[in-house]
C-alpha positions as CSV (number, residue, x, y, z in Angstrom):
1,M,-23.5,-1.6,7.6
2,K,-21.7,1.5,6.5
3,I,-17.9,1.9,7.0
4,A,-15.8,5.1,6.5
5,Y,-12.5,4.4,4.7
6,L,-9.9,7.1,5.5
7,I,-6.6,7.4,3.6
8,N,-4.2,10.3,3.4
9,Q,-4.4,10.5,-0.4
10,Y,-7.0,8.4,-2.3
11,P,-7.3,7.4,-5.0
12,K,-3.6,7.3,-5.8
13,V,-1.6,5.7,-8.5
14,S,0.1,3.3,-6.1
15,H,-3.0,2.5,-4.1
16,S,-5.0,0.4,-6.6
17,F,-5.0,-2.4,-3.9
18,I,-7.2,-0.2,-1.7
19,R,-9.6,0.4,-4.6
20,R,-9.8,-3.3,-5.2
21,E,-10.4,-3.9,-1.5
22,I,-13.3,-1.4,-1.4
23,A,-14.9,-2.9,-4.5
24,A,-14.6,-6.4,-3.0
25,L,-16.2,-5.2,0.3
26,E,-19.0,-3.6,-1.6
27,A,-19.6,-7.0,-3.3
28,Q,-20.2,-8.3,0.2
29,N,-23.0,-5.8,0.6
30,L,-21.0,-3.4,2.8
31,E,-21.5,0.3,2.2
32,I,-18.2,2.2,2.0
33,A,-17.9,6.0,2.4
34,R,-14.5,7.1,1.0
35,F,-12.6,9.9,2.7
36,S,-9.3,11.3,1.7
37,I,-7.4,13.9,3.6
38,R,-5.7,15.3,0.5
39,S,-6.2,15.0,-3.2
40,C,-3.6,13.9,-5.8
41,R,-5.9,14.4,-8.8
42,A,-3.0,15.7,-11.0
43,E,-1.1,12.4,-11.1
44,L,-4.1,10.1,-11.8
45,V,-3.9,8.3,-15.2
46,D,-6.1,5.3,-14.6
47,S,-9.7,5.7,-15.6
48,A,-10.7,3.6,-12.6
49,D,-8.9,5.9,-10.3
50,I,-10.6,9.0,-11.9
51,T,-14.0,7.3,-11.5
52,E,-13.1,6.5,-7.9
53,L,-12.1,10.1,-7.2
54,E,-15.7,11.2,-7.9
55,K,-16.9,8.9,-5.1
56,T,-14.3,10.2,-2.6
57,E,-14.8,13.2,-0.3
58,I,-11.6,15.2,0.2
59,L,-11.5,16.7,3.7
60,L,-9.1,19.6,2.8
61,S,-10.9,20.4,-0.5
62,Q,-12.4,23.7,0.8
63,G,-9.3,25.0,2.7
64,I,-8.8,25.8,6.3
65,L,-12.1,27.6,7.2
66,P,-14.3,24.4,7.5
67,L,-11.5,22.9,9.8
68,L,-11.5,25.9,12.1
69,I,-15.3,26.0,12.3
70,A,-15.4,22.3,13.1
71,L,-12.7,22.7,15.7
72,L,-14.6,25.5,17.4
73,Q,-18.0,23.7,17.3
74,N,-16.5,20.6,19.0
75,A,-14.9,22.8,21.7
76,I,-18.2,24.5,22.4
77,L,-20.7,21.7,22.0
78,H,-18.6,18.8,23.5
79,P,-16.1,20.5,25.8
80,L,-15.2,17.4,27.9
81,K,-14.6,15.1,25.0
82,F,-12.8,17.8,23.1
83,W,-10.3,18.5,25.8
84,K,-9.7,14.7,26.2
85,A,-8.9,14.7,22.5
86,V,-6.6,17.6,23.0
87,L,-4.7,15.8,25.7
88,L,-4.4,12.7,23.5
89,M,-3.2,14.9,20.6
90,F,-0.4,16.3,22.8
91,Q,0.4,12.8,24.0
92,V,0.9,11.3,20.6
93,S,2.7,14.4,19.3
94,R,5.4,14.2,22.0
95,Y,7.8,12.0,20.1
96,S,6.6,12.7,16.6
97,Q,8.9,14.2,14.0
98,R,5.9,16.1,12.7
99,G,5.5,18.3,15.8
100,T,2.6,19.7,17.7
101,L,1.3,22.1,15.0
102,R,0.9,19.3,12.5
103,H,-1.0,17.3,15.2
104,I,-3.3,20.3,15.9
105,A,-4.1,20.1,12.2
106,Y,-4.9,16.4,12.6
107,L,-7.3,17.3,15.5
108,A,-9.0,19.8,13.2
109,E,-9.3,17.2,10.5
110,A,-10.9,14.8,13.1
111,C,-13.3,17.5,14.2
112,L,-14.4,17.9,10.6
113,L,-14.6,14.2,9.9
114,V,-16.8,13.4,12.9
115,K,-19.2,16.0,11.8
116,K,-19.5,14.4,8.4
117,L,-19.7,10.9,9.9
118,A,-22.6,12.0,12.2
119,A,-24.5,13.3,9.2
120,S,-24.2,9.9,7.5
121,N,-24.8,7.8,10.7
122,I,-21.4,6.2,10.4
123,T,-19.9,4.8,13.6
124,H,-16.7,3.0,12.4
125,I,-13.6,4.2,10.5
126,H,-11.1,1.9,8.8
127,A,-7.8,3.7,8.0
128,H,-5.1,2.6,5.6
129,F,-1.5,3.1,6.9
130,G,-0.6,3.6,10.6
131,T,0.5,7.2,9.9
132,N,-1.7,10.3,10.0
133,P,-5.0,8.7,8.8
134,T,-4.9,6.5,11.8
135,T,-4.0,9.4,14.1
136,V,-7.1,11.2,12.7
137,A,-9.2,8.1,13.3
138,M,-8.0,7.8,16.8
139,L,-8.8,11.4,17.6
140,C,-12.3,10.8,16.1
141,Q,-12.7,8.0,18.7
142,A,-11.7,10.5,21.5
143,L,-14.1,13.1,20.2
144,R,-17.2,11.0,19.7
145,G,-16.5,7.4,20.7
146,I,-16.4,6.3,17.0
147,T,-14.6,3.0,16.8
148,Y,-11.7,2.5,14.4
149,S,-9.5,-0.2,12.8
150,F,-6.5,0.2,10.5
151,T,-4.2,-1.6,8.1
152,V,-0.5,-1.4,8.6
153,H,1.6,-2.0,5.4
154,G,5.2,-0.9,6.2
155,P,7.9,0.1,5.8
156,E,7.1,3.6,7.0
157,E,5.2,2.5,10.1
158,F,8.1,0.3,11.2
159,D,10.7,3.0,10.7
160,D,9.1,5.3,13.4
161,I,7.1,3.2,15.8
162,R,7.5,5.6,18.7
163,G,7.0,8.8,16.7
164,L,3.8,7.4,15.2
165,A,2.5,6.2,18.6
166,L,1.8,2.9,17.0
167,A,1.4,1.0,20.3
168,E,-1.2,3.6,21.4
169,K,-3.1,3.2,18.2
170,I,-3.1,-0.5,18.5
171,K,-4.3,-0.3,22.1
172,R,-7.3,1.9,21.2
173,A,-8.2,0.2,17.9
174,T,-11.0,-2.4,17.6
175,F,-8.8,-4.5,15.4
176,V,-5.6,-4.1,13.3
177,I,-4.8,-5.6,9.9
178,T,-1.3,-6.3,8.6
179,V,-0.5,-7.7,5.2
180,S,2.2,-10.2,6.0
181,S,3.5,-12.4,8.8
182,Y,6.6,-10.1,8.9
183,G,4.3,-7.1,9.5
184,R,2.5,-8.9,12.3
185,S,5.8,-9.8,14.0
186,Q,6.8,-6.2,14.0
187,L,3.5,-5.2,15.6
188,Y,3.9,-8.0,18.2
189,R,7.3,-6.4,19.0
190,W,5.9,-3.1,20.0
191,C,2.4,-3.6,21.4
192,D,1.4,-5.2,24.7
193,L,0.9,-9.0,24.7
194,S,-2.8,-8.4,25.7
195,H,-3.4,-6.8,22.3
196,W,-1.9,-9.5,20.1
197,S,-5.3,-11.2,19.5
198,K,-6.7,-8.1,17.7
199,I,-3.9,-8.2,15.0
200,H,-5.0,-10.1,11.9
201,I,-3.2,-10.9,8.6
202,I,-5.3,-10.1,5.5
203,H,-3.3,-10.0,2.3
204,C,-3.5,-7.3,-0.3
205,G,-5.0,-8.9,-3.4
206,V,-5.4,-8.7,-7.1
207,D,-8.7,-8.8,-9.0
208,E,-10.0,-10.8,-11.9
209,S,-8.3,-8.7,-14.5
210,F,-5.1,-10.3,-13.3
211,L,-6.3,-13.6,-11.9
212,N,-8.4,-14.6,-14.9
213,H,-6.0,-13.2,-17.5
214,P,-5.2,-16.0,-20.1
215,F,-1.7,-17.4,-20.0
216,L,0.6,-15.9,-22.5
217,P,4.0,-17.4,-23.3
218,I,7.2,-15.7,-22.2
219,P,8.2,-13.4,-25.2
220,E,11.4,-14.0,-27.1
221,Q,12.5,-10.4,-26.6
222,P,14.9,-10.2,-23.6
223,Q,13.0,-7.6,-21.7
224,L,12.8,-7.0,-17.9
225,V,10.3,-4.6,-16.2
226,C,10.4,-2.7,-12.9
227,V,7.1,-1.2,-11.7
228,G,7.0,1.4,-8.9
229,R,7.6,4.9,-7.8
230,L,11.0,6.2,-8.8
231,S,12.5,6.6,-5.4
232,E,15.7,5.6,-3.5
233,Q,14.1,2.8,-1.5
234,K,13.0,0.9,-4.7
235,G,16.7,0.3,-5.6
236,H,16.5,1.8,-9.1
237,L,20.0,3.2,-9.0
238,L,21.4,-0.2,-8.2
239,L,19.3,-1.6,-11.0
240,I,20.9,0.8,-13.5
241,D,24.4,-0.1,-12.2
242,A,23.6,-3.8,-12.7
243,A,22.2,-3.1,-16.2
244,S,25.4,-1.2,-17.1
245,K,27.5,-4.2,-16.1
246,L,25.4,-6.6,-18.2
247,A,25.6,-4.2,-21.2
248,Q,29.4,-4.1,-20.8
249,E,29.4,-7.9,-21.0
250,G,27.7,-7.6,-24.4
251,L,24.2,-8.9,-23.3
252,K,21.4,-7.4,-25.4
253,F,18.2,-6.6,-23.4
254,K,15.6,-4.0,-22.6
255,L,14.7,-2.7,-19.2
256,V,11.4,-0.8,-18.7
257,F,10.7,1.4,-15.7
258,V,7.0,1.9,-15.2
259,G,6.4,4.7,-12.8
260,D,7.5,8.2,-11.9
261,G,8.8,10.1,-8.9
262,E,11.3,12.3,-7.3
263,L,14.3,10.3,-8.6
264,R,13.4,10.5,-12.3
265,G,15.9,13.2,-13.1
266,T,18.8,11.4,-11.4
267,I,17.8,8.1,-13.2
268,E,17.7,9.8,-16.6
269,S,21.2,11.4,-15.9
270,L,22.6,7.9,-15.1
271,I,21.1,6.4,-18.1
272,E,22.8,9.0,-20.2
273,E,26.1,8.7,-18.3
274,Y,26.2,4.9,-18.8
275,H,25.0,5.2,-22.5
276,L,22.0,3.1,-21.9
277,Q,19.4,5.2,-23.8
278,D,18.7,2.3,-26.2
279,M,18.3,-0.2,-23.4
280,I,16.3,1.5,-20.7
281,K,12.9,3.2,-21.1
282,I,10.8,5.1,-18.5
283,T,7.1,5.1,-19.2
284,G,6.0,7.4,-16.4
285,W,2.8,6.6,-14.5
286,A,0.6,4.0,-16.3
287,D,-2.9,2.7,-15.8
288,S,-3.6,-0.9,-14.9
289,S,-3.9,-2.0,-18.5
290,R,-0.5,-0.6,-19.4
291,V,1.1,-2.2,-16.4
292,R,-0.3,-5.6,-17.4
293,Q,1.0,-5.0,-21.0
294,E,4.5,-4.2,-19.8
295,I,4.6,-7.2,-17.4
296,I,3.4,-9.6,-20.1
297,A,5.9,-8.3,-22.5
298,S,8.8,-9.1,-20.1
299,R,10.6,-12.2,-19.0
300,A,10.4,-11.2,-15.3
301,L,9.6,-8.4,-12.9
302,V,12.7,-6.9,-11.1
303,L,12.2,-5.1,-7.8
304,P,15.5,-4.6,-6.0
305,S,13.9,-2.7,-3.0
306,F,15.6,-1.7,0.3
307,A,12.3,-1.2,2.1
308,E,8.9,-2.6,1.4
309,G,5.8,-4.1,3.0
310,L,4.6,-6.8,0.5
311,P,4.4,-5.0,-2.9
312,V,1.2,-5.6,-4.8
313,V,3.1,-5.5,-8.1
314,I,4.8,-8.7,-7.2
315,M,1.3,-10.3,-6.9
316,E,0.3,-8.8,-10.2
317,A,3.4,-10.2,-12.0
318,L,3.0,-13.6,-10.6
319,A,-0.7,-13.6,-11.4
320,L,0.3,-13.0,-15.0
321,S,2.7,-16.0,-14.9
322,R,5.9,-13.9,-14.8
323,P,8.5,-14.8,-12.3
324,V,9.9,-12.1,-9.9
325,L,13.4,-11.0,-8.9
326,S,13.4,-9.2,-5.6
327,T,15.1,-8.9,-2.3
328,Y,15.2,-10.7,1.1
329,I,13.2,-8.1,3.0
330,A,10.0,-7.7,4.9
331,G,7.1,-9.8,3.6
332,I,8.6,-10.5,0.1
333,P,10.1,-14.0,1.0
334,E,6.6,-15.0,2.0
335,L,5.5,-14.9,-1.6
336,V,8.7,-15.1,-3.8
337,Q,10.2,-18.5,-3.4
338,P,13.7,-18.9,-4.9
339,N,14.0,-21.2,-7.9
340,I,10.2,-21.9,-7.6
341,N,8.6,-18.7,-8.8
342,G,11.5,-16.3,-8.7
343,W,14.8,-15.2,-7.3
344,L,15.8,-13.3,-4.1
345,V,19.0,-11.4,-3.6
346,P,20.4,-9.5,-0.6
347,P,19.2,-5.8,-0.7
348,G,21.9,-3.5,-1.7
349,S,24.0,-6.1,-3.5
350,V,24.7,-5.0,-7.1
351,S,26.8,-8.2,-7.8
352,A,24.0,-10.5,-6.7
353,L,21.4,-8.5,-8.6
354,T,23.6,-8.6,-11.8
355,T,24.0,-12.3,-11.5
356,A,20.3,-12.9,-11.1
357,M,19.4,-10.6,-14.0
358,R,21.9,-12.5,-16.2
359,T,20.3,-15.8,-15.2
360,I,16.9,-14.5,-16.2
361,L,18.2,-13.3,-19.6
362,E,19.9,-16.6,-20.3
363,Q,17.4,-19.0,-18.8
364,P,15.3,-21.1,-21.3
365,R,11.8,-19.6,-21.7
366,A,10.2,-22.9,-20.8
367,E,11.8,-22.8,-17.3
368,L,10.7,-19.2,-16.8
369,E,7.2,-20.1,-17.8
370,A,7.1,-23.0,-15.3
371,M,8.2,-20.6,-12.6
372,G,5.6,-18.1,-13.6
373,K,2.8,-20.7,-13.5
374,N,4.0,-21.7,-10.0
375,G,3.6,-18.0,-9.0
376,A,0.2,-17.7,-10.5
377,T,-1.0,-20.7,-8.5
378,E,0.3,-19.2,-5.2
379,V,-1.4,-15.8,-5.9
380,I,-4.7,-17.4,-6.7
381,K,-4.5,-19.2,-3.3
382,E,-3.3,-16.4,-1.1
383,H,-4.0,-13.0,-2.8
384,D,-7.4,-13.1,-4.4
385,A,-8.9,-9.7,-3.5
386,L,-12.4,-11.1,-3.2
387,I,-11.4,-13.9,-0.8
388,E,-9.3,-11.5,1.4
389,A,-12.1,-9.0,1.5
390,K,-14.4,-11.6,2.8
391,K,-12.1,-12.0,5.8
392,L,-12.2,-8.3,6.4
393,A,-15.9,-8.1,5.9
394,Q,-16.3,-10.7,8.6
395,L,-14.4,-8.6,11.1
396,F,-16.6,-5.6,10.2
397,Q,-19.7,-7.7,10.6
398,N,-18.5,-9.1,14.0
399,L,-18.0,-5.5,15.1
400,N,-21.5,-4.5,14.0
401,H,-23.0,-7.5,15.9
402,H,-21.1,-6.5,19.0
403,L,-22.2,-2.9,18.8
404,G,-25.7,-4.0,18.2
405,K,-25.7,-6.1,21.3
406,G,-24.3,-3.2,23.2
407,S,-27.0,-0.9,22.1
408,K,-29.7,-3.2,23.3
409,S,-28.2,-3.7,26.7
């Protein structure tokens, strides 16, 4: 069976979990054709991502002309289905912040994609994120009857349910994946009860490079690490505020930011303003090996986010037997258990964050190691990429069986 995977930008630094999922599906003898709407080649640093890019077809790689040709071909050769897709496009763009012109572009992308899928005899699309990739997949269904499924991660999808026409996307999908119980509850809120049965929880996972990594003791050096895009929703500014307060108390520690993003200039200015240049380091984007090294070199991962789905970096840190400090939001409490494998604080609370960071820096290493090992046990049980991919593969195989029966009838 051959499945088309569709993502807005793939491979991407923050999407290693998709790469792992695809690899695990291919280990189940499924053939995956990778499609990305746009490229982010310039930011890739991981050799695995660079290799994956060579396997990925970028829809917009040749500019606007192929889109226009595909749009015209569909209008001429399949006029009835084309105009049904046009009506659907206007329907879903009605409440969207992106407007009608952007949705016309999505329709053109769908016209180009169905042409490529027909050439490869692919009849099912799986999209990641309920945003524009799923819009394109849904329009492909209207154009050619190609079935689709999609994975919802959050928080973006939950911030604009109506604008993204998420209820309509669920209605038309064969099945829907969400990565946490919290995510499933949000989809239950907005879709009709009759569609609840098509919503499944399949966790993001980590691979053997994390799961089978030998245990390494917590280092003596009082270092904390934060991994993720440098953006407002990750809470980096509050983390710097908390670090400043701990420094004023006379605590000696290092804080490493692994990542890059639009907030880097602001963060660097605050580091200078608070005179924290000797205590806080920004690595920029890093490959998986560097991420593992920085996590292992730290006492704990700190992720004081305001908005998340269920961050994969939490799974990575716990798999490496490092406890996690994060916030009471979305799916995070389903994995981080206070005083068992980490700490949770209210999002936005600098005082609670400061207290928890102080606890980590002062807590005996043996206690931190015990918490980290508890976390590793939980990740092995719930977030093994291969085990989770088997669940997804079964859904694809059930779909293939159903379509096969339909073709014989």
